[in-house]
C-alpha positions in Angstrom: 7.0 5.6 14.0 8.5 3.7 16.9 5.4 1.6 17.2 5.6 0.7 13.5 9.3 -0.2 13.8 8.5 -2.6 16.7 5.6 -4.4 15.0 5.7 -8.0 13.9 4.1 -9.6 10.8 0.9 -11.4 11.5 1.1 -15.2 11.1 -1.0 -17.9 9.5 -3.8 -18.8 11.8 -4.3 -15.3 13.1 -7.7 -13.6 12.8 -7.1 -10.7 10.4 -7.7 -7.3 12.0 -10.5 -5.3 10.5 -10.0 -1.9 8.9 -12.0 0.6 6.8 -10.3 2.7 4.1 -11.4 5.0 1.3 -11.1 3.4 -2.2 -10.0 5.0 -5.5 -13.2 3.7 -6.9 -15.3 5.8 -4.5 -16.9 4.1 -1.4 -15.1 3.2 1.8 -14.4 -0.6 2.1 -13.9 -2.6 5.3 -12.3 -6.0 5.5 -15.3 -7.2 7.5 -17.6 -6.4 4.4 -16.3 -9.7 3.0 -16.6 -11.8 6.2 -18.7 -14.9 5.6 -19.0 -14.0 1.9 -15.6 -14.1 0.2 -12.0 -14.8 0.6 -9.7 -11.8 0.5 -6.2 -11.5 -1.0 -4.8 -8.5 0.9 -1.8 -6.9 -0.7 0.1 -4.2 1.3 2.0 -2.2 -1.3 3.4 1.3 -2.0 1.0 1.7 -4.8 0.9 4.1 -7.8 4.2 5.8 -7.0 6.1 2.5 -7.3 6.6 1.3 -10.9 7.2 -2.3 -9.6 3.9 -2.2 -7.7 2.2 -0.9 -10.8 3.6 -3.8 -12.9 2.3 -6.2 -10.3 -1.1 -4.6 -10.4 -1.2 -5.4 -14.1 -0.2 -9.0 -13.4 -3.0 -9.4 -10.8 -5.5 -7.9 -13.2 -4.7 -10.6 -15.7 -5.3 -13.3 -13.1 -8.3 -11.6 -11.5 -11.0 -13.7 -13.2 -9.5 -16.9 -11.8 -9.5 -15.5 -8.3 -13.1 -14.3 -8.7 -14.1 -17.8 -9.8 -12.7 -19.0 -6.5 -14.9 -16.5 -4.6 -11.9 -14.2 -3.8 -11.5 -10.4 -3.9 -8.2 -8.6 -4.2 -7.8 -5.6 -1.9 -4.7 -3.5 -2.5 -3.7 -1.2 0.3 -1.5 1.7 -0.7 0.2 4.9 0.6 -1.9 7.1 -1.7 -4.5 9.6 -0.7 -7.9 9.1 -2.3 -7.6 12.2 -4.5 -4.2 11.1 -5.8 -5.5 7.6 -6.6 -8.7 8.9 -8.3 -6.7 11.3 -10.5 -4.3 8.5 -11.5 -7.0 5.9 -12.2 -8.9 8.1 -14.5 -6.3 7.2 -17.0 -5.4 3.7 -15.8 -8.6 1.9 -14.7 -8.2 -0.9 -12.2 -10.5 -3.9 -11.8 -10.1 -4.6 -8.0 -10.4 -2.2 -5.0 -7.5 0.2 -4.5 -7.6 1.3 -0.9 -5.9 4.5 0.3 -4.0 4.4 3.6 -1.9 7.6 3.5 -1.4 7.4 7.3 -0.1 3.8 6.8 -2.1 2.6 9.8 -3.0 -0.8 8.3 0.7 -1.6 7.7 1.3 -1.3 11.4 -1.8 -3.3 12.2 -0.6 -6.2 10.1 3.0 -5.9 11.2 4.6 -4.5 8.1 7.5 -2.4 9.4 8.0 1.1 8.3 11.7 1.9 8.8 14.2 4.7 8.3 16.4 4.2 5.3 19.8 5.8 4.5 20.3 8.3 1.8 22.4 5.8 -0.2 19.7 3.2 0.0 17.0 5.6 -1.0 19.2 6.9 -4.0 19.7 3.3 -5.2 16.0 2.6 -4.9 15.2 5.8 -6.8 17.6 4.9 -9.6 16.1 1.4 -10.0 12.6 3.0 -10.0 13.6 5.6 -12.6 14.9 2.8 -15.0 11.6 1.0 -14.6 9.6 4.2 -15.1 11.5 5.1 -18.3 11.1 1.6 -19.6 7.4 1.6 -19.0 7.0 5.0 -20.6 9.0 4.1 -23.7 7.8 0.6 -24.3 4.3 0.5 -22.8 3.1 4.1 -22.9 2.4 4.0 -19.2 3.2 6.8 -16.8 4.1 6.3 -13.1 3.1 9.0 -10.7 6.2 11.0 -9.6 7.9 9.7 -6.4 8.5 13.2 -5.1 5.0 13.3 -3.5 5.5 10.3 -1.1 9.1 11.5 -0.4 7.9 14.9 0.7 5.1 13.3 2.8 7.1 10.5 4.5 10.8 11.6 4.2 13.4 8.9 4.4 11.1 6.0 5.5 10.1 2.9 3.6 8.5 -0.5 4.0 10.9 -3.1 5.2 8.9 -5.6 3.2 5.8 -5.9 1.0 3.3 -8.4 2.2 0.4 -10.4 0.9 -2.2 -12.1 3.1 -4.8 -14.6 2.0 -7.7 -14.3 4.4 -10.5 -16.9 4.3 -14.2 -16.2 4.6 -14.1 -16.7 8.4 -11.5 -13.9 8.6 -8.5 -16.1 9.3 -5.1 -15.6 7.7 -4.4 -18.8 5.7 -1.3 -17.7 3.7 1.4 -15.0 4.1 4.1 -14.0 1.6 6.6 -11.3 2.2 9.3 -9.9 0.0 11.6 -6.9 -0.4 10.0 -3.5 -0.9 10.7 -3.6 -4.7 9.2 -6.9 -5.8 9.4 -10.7 -5.9 5.7 -11.3 -5.3 3.9 -14.6 -6.2 2.2 -15.3 -9.5 -1.6 -15.5 -9.7 -1.2 -19.2 -10.2 0.3 -19.5 -6.7 -2.7 -17.8 -5.3 -5.0 -20.1 -7.2 -3.1 -23.1 -5.8 -3.4 -21.7 -2.2 -7.2 -21.1 -2.7 -7.8 -24.5 -4.1 -6.2 -26.0 -0.9 -8.9 -24.1 1.1 -11.7 -26.1 -0.5 
């Protein structure tokens, strides 16, 4: 944990560190699988236990075709185990690879800090999440996985920020966006704009 708390977010111009993770869709996926072939939009998120992340997954799905047309793959890295993700996505299919990093090793590798949070902060976050979960259930018929699983696994720790990295075909980070742990991520149109600048 101390090592993660001391890490620093990787900057534009840095070569993106390689990793290999199990995917919800089945096979392991490594970042280097795309080297020389495709750009990668790497999103480090909480995943299926976070209703805000799940909403953003839906938003990315709607913009996925435009990213593919620009020779770009989305890789979402999450806190889930592979069995948890596979069980969830039997009901809610996902177009792009959903990678499982239950040890949260890739977060440290990319400088996303995992920090201890106070009980008050965790309670406020859970209340906000519950409102979103109830809203999604009532108005969209969607079910968020229960947050008790990651709480039991990780205790009172959380991401200091979510992060998105746009990595070009050469493996170099060309764009970084960070935000709070509950949202505020770019639109697909912003990613398209950034990709068009790589041409």
